[in-house]
C-alpha positions in Angstrom: 104.0 110.0 159.1 104.1 109.9 155.3 101.3 107.9 153.8 101.8 106.8 150.2 100.1 104.5 147.7 101.3 102.5 144.6 99.8 100.5 141.9 102.0 97.5 141.3 102.2 95.0 138.4 104.3 91.9 138.8 105.1 89.6 135.9 106.7 86.2 135.6 105.6 82.9 137.2 103.3 84.6 139.7 100.0 82.8 139.3 99.4 79.3 140.7 102.2 79.7 143.3 100.2 81.3 146.2 101.5 84.8 145.2 98.2 86.5 146.2 98.0 84.9 149.6 101.7 85.6 150.2 101.2 89.2 149.2 98.2 89.6 151.5 100.2 88.2 154.4 103.2 90.3 153.8 101.0 93.5 153.4 99.1 92.8 156.6 102.3 92.2 158.5 103.5 95.6 157.4 100.3 97.3 158.3 99.4 98.1 154.7 96.0 98.4 153.1 94.8 97.6 149.5 94.2 94.6 147.4 95.9 92.0 145.1 94.5 90.2 142.1 95.4 87.9 139.2 95.2 89.4 135.7 94.1 87.7 132.5 97.6 88.2 131.0 99.2 86.1 133.8 100.5 89.0 135.8 99.5 90.0 139.4 98.3 93.5 140.1 98.1 95.2 143.5 97.2 98.5 145.1 99.2 99.1 148.2 99.0 101.9 150.7 100.6 102.8 154.0 103.7 104.4 155.5 106.3 105.1 152.8 108.9 102.9 154.4 106.5 100.0 154.7 105.3 100.4 151.1 108.9 100.5 149.9 109.7 97.3 151.9 106.7 95.6 150.3 107.8 96.5 146.8 111.2 95.1 147.6 109.7 91.9 148.8 107.6 91.6 145.7 110.8 91.3 143.6 111.3 87.9 145.2 107.8 86.7 146.1 106.9 83.3 147.6 109.2 80.3 147.2 107.6 78.9 144.0 107.4 82.2 142.2 109.8 83.5 139.5 109.4 87.3 139.3 110.6 88.8 136.1 109.5 92.4 136.7 107.8 94.7 139.2 106.4 97.9 137.8 105.0 100.7 140.0 103.1 103.9 139.6 101.8 106.4 142.1 98.2 106.2 143.3 96.0 108.3 145.6 96.2 106.9 149.1 92.7 108.3 149.8 91.2 105.9 147.3 92.6 102.7 148.9 90.1 100.6 150.9 90.7 99.5 154.5 92.2 96.1 155.1 94.0 94.1 152.5 91.9 91.8 150.2 92.4 89.3 147.5 90.0 90.5 144.9 90.4 88.2 141.9 
């Protein structure tokens, strides 16, 4: 088992389109932990941790997002999986 974590920033039309709730549902379905929140600049940030394949699948899904979203970019950077909280929360 290979546990990994990523910080993710998604830009485009990603606020006001249920992006956070969709992300939470997708993450939980994949057995991932972490959080998702809106940012003041209109982007959505997330911290996602779990099995490497599940994290990769989540990042791939974020490139599309929910039906009303229009994703322009998905940026990722490595994070420490030990610092990711249990569960998957919408934090802001």
